[in-house]
C-alpha positions as CSV (number, residue, x, y, z in Angstrom):
1,M,53.6,39.0,-15.8
2,R,51.0,41.7,-15.1
3,R,48.2,39.1,-15.4
4,S,49.9,36.8,-12.9
5,F,50.3,39.7,-10.5
6,S,46.6,40.6,-10.9
7,L,45.5,37.0,-10.2
8,L,47.8,36.9,-7.1
9,F,46.3,40.1,-5.8
10,V,42.7,38.8,-6.3
11,A,43.6,35.6,-4.5
12,V,45.1,37.5,-1.5
13,I,41.9,39.7,-1.3
14,I,39.7,36.6,-1.3
15,A,41.8,34.9,1.3
16,M,41.4,38.0,3.5
17,I,37.7,38.3,3.1
18,F,36.6,34.7,3.2
19,P,37.4,34.1,7.0
20,V,35.5,37.2,7.9
21,W,32.5,36.1,5.7
22,A,32.6,32.6,7.1
23,S,32.7,33.9,10.7
24,A,29.8,36.1,10.0
25,Q,27.8,33.2,8.6
26,A,28.6,30.9,11.6
27,P,25.4,29.9,13.3
28,V,24.8,30.9,17.0
29,S,24.8,27.8,19.2
30,L,21.9,26.9,21.5
31,Q,24.4,27.4,24.4
32,E,25.1,30.9,23.3
33,Q,21.4,31.8,22.8
34,L,20.4,30.5,26.2
35,S,23.4,32.2,27.9
36,A,22.2,35.5,26.3
37,Q,18.6,34.9,27.5
38,Y,19.6,34.0,31.1
39,K,22.2,36.2,32.6
40,L,24.1,34.3,35.3
41,A,24.4,35.6,38.8
42,T,27.8,35.6,40.6
43,M,28.3,34.5,44.2
44,G,31.0,35.7,46.5
45,S,32.1,35.4,50.1
46,D,33.8,37.3,52.8
47,S,34.0,37.2,56.6
48,N,30.3,37.7,56.8
49,G,29.5,34.7,54.7
50,Y,28.1,34.2,51.2
51,S,26.3,36.8,49.1
52,I,25.2,37.6,45.5
53,V,27.8,40.0,44.2
54,E,26.3,40.3,40.7
55,E,22.6,39.8,40.0
56,G,21.4,37.9,37.0
57,T,18.1,37.3,35.3
58,L,15.4,36.9,37.9
59,L,13.4,33.7,37.7
60,C,10.2,32.7,39.4
61,I,9.6,29.1,40.4
62,Q,6.3,27.8,38.9
63,K,6.1,24.4,40.5
64,G,7.0,22.9,43.8
65,N,9.1,19.8,44.8
66,L,12.4,21.4,43.9
67,V,14.9,20.4,46.6
68,G,17.7,22.8,47.6
69,V,20.4,23.2,50.3
70,P,22.0,26.3,51.9
71,Y,24.8,27.7,49.8
72,S,27.2,27.0,52.6
73,E,26.9,23.2,51.8
74,I,29.9,23.4,49.5
75,N,30.0,19.8,48.6
76,T,26.3,19.3,48.1
77,L,24.2,20.3,45.1
78,P,20.8,18.6,44.9
79,A,20.0,17.3,41.4
80,N,16.3,17.7,40.4
81,R,15.1,16.3,37.1
82,Y,12.4,18.0,35.1
83,E,10.8,15.8,32.6
84,G,7.3,15.5,31.2
85,G,6.1,18.6,33.0
86,T,7.0,17.2,36.5
87,V,9.8,17.7,38.9
88,H,11.6,14.5,40.0
89,P,14.1,14.9,42.9
90,S,16.7,12.2,42.4
91,S,17.1,9.3,44.9
92,S,20.6,10.7,45.8
93,T,18.9,14.1,46.6
94,I,16.5,12.4,49.0
95,K,19.4,10.5,50.6
96,T,21.3,13.8,51.0
97,A,18.2,15.3,52.7
98,T,18.5,12.5,55.3
99,N,22.3,12.8,55.8
100,L,22.3,16.6,56.2
101,V,20.3,16.4,59.4
102,R,23.3,14.8,61.1
103,S,25.7,17.0,62.9
104,H,28.7,18.8,61.5
105,F,31.5,19.2,64.1
106,G,29.0,18.5,66.9
107,Q,26.5,21.1,65.7
108,P,23.1,20.4,64.1
109,A,23.4,20.5,60.3
110,Q,21.1,22.6,58.2
111,T,18.5,20.5,56.4
112,T,17.5,20.6,52.8
113,E,14.5,22.7,51.9
114,L,11.9,22.7,49.3
115,F,11.6,25.8,47.1
116,Q,8.1,27.1,47.1
117,K,6.0,28.1,44.1
118,G,6.5,31.8,43.6
119,D,10.1,31.9,45.1
120,K,12.5,34.0,43.1
121,V,15.9,32.6,42.1
122,Y,18.8,33.4,39.8
123,A,20.5,31.1,37.4
124,T,24.2,30.4,38.2
125,K,25.0,27.9,35.5
126,I,23.7,26.8,32.1
127,D,25.0,23.7,30.3
128,V,23.5,22.4,27.1
129,N,24.2,18.7,26.2
130,P,22.6,17.8,22.9
131,G,24.1,14.3,23.0
132,K,22.2,13.5,26.2
133,D,19.2,15.8,25.3
134,T,19.6,17.8,28.6
135,V,19.9,21.4,29.7
136,T,21.3,21.7,33.2
137,M,20.7,24.9,35.2
138,G,22.1,25.8,38.6
139,I,20.0,28.2,40.6
140,V,20.4,30.2,43.8
141,A,17.6,31.9,45.9
142,C,17.2,35.6,45.8
143,D,16.8,36.0,49.5
144,T,16.0,39.7,49.4
145,C,13.2,39.0,47.0
146,N,11.8,36.1,49.1
147,K,12.4,38.1,52.3
148,T,14.4,35.3,53.8
149,D,16.1,36.4,57.0
150,P,18.7,35.3,57.9
151,P,19.7,34.6,54.3
152,T,20.6,31.1,53.3
153,Y,21.0,31.4,49.5
154,N,19.5,28.0,49.0
155,K,20.9,26.4,45.8
156,A,19.9,23.6,43.6
157,Q,20.5,22.0,40.2
158,V,17.8,21.3,37.6
159,V,18.3,18.9,34.7
160,F,15.7,19.5,32.0
161,V,15.3,16.2,30.1
162,F,14.0,16.2,26.5
163,P,13.0,13.4,24.2
164,K,15.8,11.6,22.4
165,G,17.1,13.6,19.5
166,W,14.8,16.6,20.1
167,L,17.3,19.0,21.5
168,A,19.6,18.9,18.5
169,R,16.9,20.3,16.2
170,A,15.0,22.5,18.7
171,S,15.0,26.3,18.6
172,A,16.0,28.4,21.5
173,D,12.4,29.6,21.8
174,Q,11.2,26.0,22.1
175,V,13.7,25.2,24.8
176,E,13.0,28.5,26.7
177,E,9.3,27.6,26.6
178,I,10.0,24.3,28.4
179,I,12.3,25.9,30.9
180,G,9.7,28.6,31.6
181,Q,7.2,25.9,32.7
182,L,9.3,25.6,35.8
183,L,11.5,28.7,35.9
184,A,9.7,31.7,34.3
185,I,11.5,34.9,33.7
186,S,10.3,37.5,36.2
187,N,10.1,41.2,35.6
188,G,9.4,42.0,39.2
189,D,11.6,43.8,41.8
190,Q,14.9,42.1,42.1
191,G,15.3,43.1,45.7
192,Q,18.4,45.2,45.3
193,S,19.7,46.6,48.5
194,Q,22.5,48.9,47.3
195,A,22.5,52.5,48.5
196,G,20.0,54.6,46.7
197,Q,17.8,51.7,45.5
198,P,14.5,50.5,47.0
199,D,14.3,47.4,49.2
200,P,11.8,44.6,48.3
201,G,9.0,46.5,49.9
202,G,9.7,49.5,47.7
203,R,10.7,51.7,50.7
204,P,13.8,53.9,50.6
205,Q,16.9,52.8,52.6
206,A,17.2,54.1,56.1
207,G,19.0,57.4,56.3
208,Q,18.4,58.4,52.7
209,D,17.4,61.9,51.9
210,Q,14.7,61.5,49.3
211,Q,14.9,65.2,48.3
212,Q,18.5,64.6,47.2
213,Q,17.6,61.8,44.9
214,P,17.7,62.8,41.2
215,E,14.5,62.5,39.3
216,T,14.3,59.1,37.6
217,Q,14.1,59.2,33.8
218,T,11.5,56.9,32.4
219,V,12.2,55.2,29.1
220,K,9.4,53.4,27.4
221,L,10.7,50.6,25.2
222,L,7.9,48.1,24.8
223,G,6.4,48.3,21.3
224,M,9.3,50.4,20.0
225,T,10.8,49.5,16.6
226,T,14.4,48.5,16.1
227,D,15.4,52.0,14.9
228,Q,13.6,53.6,17.9
229,V,15.5,51.4,20.3
230,V,18.9,52.3,18.8
231,A,17.9,56.0,18.7
232,T,17.0,55.8,22.4
233,M,19.5,53.4,23.9
234,G,22.4,53.6,21.4
235,K,24.1,50.8,19.5
236,P,24.0,47.5,21.5
237,D,27.1,45.7,22.7
238,K,25.9,42.5,21.1
239,I,23.1,41.4,18.8
240,F,21.8,37.8,18.7
241,D,19.9,37.3,15.4
242,L,17.5,34.4,15.9
243,G,15.4,35.1,12.8
244,A,12.1,36.8,13.7
245,K,13.5,37.2,17.3
246,K,16.5,39.4,18.0
247,L,18.3,40.0,21.3
248,Y,19.9,43.4,21.8
249,I,22.4,43.1,24.7
250,Y,23.4,46.3,26.5
251,K,25.7,46.7,29.5
252,D,22.9,46.5,32.0
253,M,19.9,45.6,29.9
254,K,18.6,43.0,27.4
255,V,16.0,44.0,24.9
256,T,14.0,41.3,23.0
257,L,12.6,42.3,19.6
258,L,10.0,40.1,17.9
259,D,9.2,40.9,14.2
260,G,10.9,44.2,14.5
261,K,9.2,45.4,17.7
262,V,10.2,45.3,21.4
263,S,8.4,42.4,23.2
264,D,10.4,42.2,26.4
265,V,13.0,44.2,28.4
266,Q,15.2,42.8,31.2
């Protein structure tokens, strides 16, 4: 009787531990890894029109020929294909460019526009489809970064097309390298315009009293070890373990560690 009870007790303990162990061993999907690397921006609207209400990871366009439309074109999202190192606007995108010059309610419609090399944008969507060997990203212009006035928040969709069967066995680093050929992560000024923060030109907002601004604390993270990061920033909210590469996700910061040392901060 006592032996049966002991065996039952051991079985219960194993049943309780196994799901936790299995969950801990579950691999991180490519979708999760890319979502951690590229924080998505959030758009909103009010009586004044559309605006970016939450900034994401700032990206810099590396090649031209990306077709976009103003964000106000609700039912239109140009599809650009990136394959073999080249941007290919789809035939439907070119047709859309023609149709949009027609009038809306008797007024001239806004036309499509080409994003320029060097333009800054945010990602608004990431969709990984291993079955089709594609990664689709939605982007929207950072008008404050690009000094676009009046703002249009031009948007577009980019479909990264990979060789058949490649995406299923590719690492996140390999995919990010391809994405970076067109949309490189930028560490530059994000053009924030909230009170107390600099504008894209680095000038203080009108009416600010610079003498009342608290002294900015500088934290140097590049080159720090894992222990030094935790000692400085505290325990991260999430950790993505990608082998030699690890992502430490904080509330307003993402720290990339490569071989135990900080290689990038966003």
